[in-house]
C-alpha positions, 0 to 999 in steps of 0.5 A: 252143376246138376244132373241134366248137365252131365254131358260127359257122363252121359255119353259113357255106358262102358269103359270103352265109351270112357276111352273115346274121351281125351285125357284133358276132358277127365277132370270134367268128367270126375266133376260130373261123376261126383255131382251124380253120385252125391245126388244119388247116394244122398237120396238113396243111401249108400256108402258115401265118402270112401267113393268120393275119395276113389273118383279120379283113381277109378276113371284112370284105371278104367280109362288105361286098362282093359277090362274085363280081360284085365283084372281089378279087385277092389278091397273093402268093396264099399269104395267100388260104386264109381266102378259100377257107375262106369262098368253098365250099371249107372241106370240102375244106381237108384236101386243100389242096396235096395232089394233086388237092386245093385249090391253095395260090393263088388259081386262076381254074379252081378257084372263081368267087370267085378272080378272078386267079391269083397265085402270084408277087408285085406283079401284084394292082394291074395285074390289078384295074386291067384288070378295072376299066378294062373295067367302066368302058367297059361301064358296070359299077358293080362294086367292084374290090379288090386286096390287096397285101403280104408285100413285093409293093410292093418289086417293080417291076410294082406301081409301074408299076401305081400309076403307071398307077392315079394317072391312071385314073378306074377304081373301084379300092381298093387294100389295103396289107397292112402286116406288114413281112414277106415270108418274111423282113423287108422291107427297103428304102427303100419298107418304111422309108417305111411305117414312118414314115407316120402319118395326117397325113403326106404319103406316096408314094401321095398324091404319086402322085394317089391319095386315101389312108386310114390306117394303121389297125388290120387286126385290128379286124373291126368297124372294118374293116366300117364303113370298107368300108361307106363305101368302097362309096359312093366311087368312083375310085382310092384306097388303104388302109393297114392295119397287121397282124401276120404269124401273128397269134393263134398265138404261136410264128408271132408269134415267128417268122414267118420260120420259120412262113411255111409248115408241112410237117408236124405240130408237136406241140410247136412250142416243143420241140426235135425229135430227128430222124435225120441226113438229107443236107442240102438243096440250098439249104443245100449252096449257102449253106454252099459260098457262105460258104466261097468267100467266106471265101476270096476277098473278091470273093465277093458274094450277091445275092437277091430277097427269098429269104435264108432260102429260098435259104440266102443267109442263112448268109453274111448273118449272118457277112457282112452287108455282102457280101449284098444282099436287093434285094426281090421284084425279080427284074429289078433283082437280075440288073442289079445284078449285072451292075453288081457283076460289072463292078466285079470282083465275083464275084457269086452271083445266086441266084433261084427257077427260076420267079421267073427267068422274070421276069428273062428280058429282063435276063438277055439284054439286061443280062447275056448279050449284054454277056458279063458274068460273073455267076453265076446260081444257080437253086434250086427248078429242076424240079418243087418239089411242093405249091406246084404250077405257079406254082413248078415250075421247069419251063422254065429250061432251054428258055428259057436254052439259046436265049441265046448266051454262057451256060453252063448246068450241073446237078449230080447231087448235093451234091458236083457242086453244091459242084464247080460253085460252085468252078469257076463262081467262077474262071470270067470268060469269061461268065455261068454258070447253075447249077440245082438242085432243091428238097430234100435231096440223097443224101449224108450228108456234104455236103463232098467234096474240090473237083474241077476240072471241064472245060468241057462234060464229062459223066460216065460213071457206068456203062458198060453195052453195050446201052442209054444213058441220059443225064441232066441234074441230080438227076433222074439219081439215078432212073436210078441207082436203076434201074440198081441195082434191076435189076442193069443195070450191064453193059447200061445206060450211064448218063452224067451230062451235068453240062452243058446248055450247051455239050454234050459233043460228043465223048460224044455222037458215042460214044453215037449211034455205039455204041448202038441205044437212047438215053434222056434224062432231065431235070427240065425241060419237054421242049419246047426242053429237053435231051432235044429239044437232044440229039434234034436232035444225034442227027439231025445226026449221022445217028443211026438208033436208037431215042430217048426223052426223059423229062421234063415234058410240054408242059402245066402240071403240078398240085401234089403231092408231087414223087415223086408227080408224078414217078411220075404224069409217067413221070420216076421209077425205074419209068418208066425201068425200063419204057423200058429193058426195051422196049429190051431186048426 
């Protein structure tokens, strides 16, 4: 089937058009949707296999229920592309996750059919229960559906919501999309319990007082329609358990679900190995290889990840030493406190969490680690702007929200060699918790391996030594300053300092800079309010600095999706923006 022959799909622009089809036409529509989706996403990139797994479910929900008056919340919103396709956004599909295009997640401001934004997991039941309780108070008869899957039920918030739902009278249908997968295969007792559930067995939902149906085939669209039509006549909280296959209908994705979770370029022949020019490794791979290197030399080294072994590249150590890596599921709070327990028992714990997901464990970082000064090593991947995943995934706030916490040591590497140096240093630092934050994407070194250099606590590194302007950068974004200086031959006029440490700051370096230069710029891949630049500006004020001061970074707003290079340019964080400021200083 080709795009030119999508007879049914071409007739559908809104759910009201979908309802004009007969039930017997829906299997053909699902086939057409898969054809359209596969061609579009392989061409333009985006979340792939999770959406192929919910085609029939999405069609059945929109066929039976009356959106937008009925409310539907998709957990882990990367599985909502088919929902977007059938709710008025088909013509915009080529622009999904591109700058000024459709978001890769549900977004309230994008469509009246998106009832809640869900870029992080385990939130759907809480949100839909709030809407349903409000409808109950207002005597409204709307339907309320939460679709939760892709590992979301390993998150504690989902169980907090189920606990509340079990004693509620609100009209809520929770659909458990059981595909045994997050990005990686689901682990843990909950996943094992789902695998053992049969229609006749008592299960966790029934024990919580929630009427249960299933498990049923989530790819039989006609049977789903029949079920939902009966469900519309039911009131109160209840649970439907579906069995689905992530990647359904595209064999390479069915066979390698983790690899096909998301695609970012055209895969012309996905079964043929591609030969590509050798590029620098991704920061995550440098982390994974270095962690294994440390673990081979020190049996105390342990890895902990909240469901991101592939995304963080901790899978490298997991495959070599499975007994020393713990995937705790989508449970960032648990990951932090679990790591604290391991560290108290003498283990050197590298707890790897994406920066934006670490926001979910803020209290645990404070109360369970920093307050007790427990030497956990946090490695925050995807720090700074992450690109097409957009504001739910940008690691914009970690420097600001961590800087205010006592006892933390906070570092950010300029490149892969610094990341390795920092990991080796942190492994042997036991006087308190350490945070190392680094970006998504590739580094700048052809060979990631280096001779390990010993760091000195809080000491910055001078990269150039000019006589007119000082640039103090923190993290990989400092490569933009390096590029600017090289392009303009400013080695003699610009002093570029790689801060390395956000906390503690290099006090000697700052005193030197603020006494020597009349123009200072800071550069960070984090939010300006409360961040690195504002911290240095406060220090400048304390030292009586009277010169010009400019802080470049992420402004006080949520940054939309787009390629990292585009976003850095748009928000004045790239080499060109740095050059423009330096030129003003040199006038």
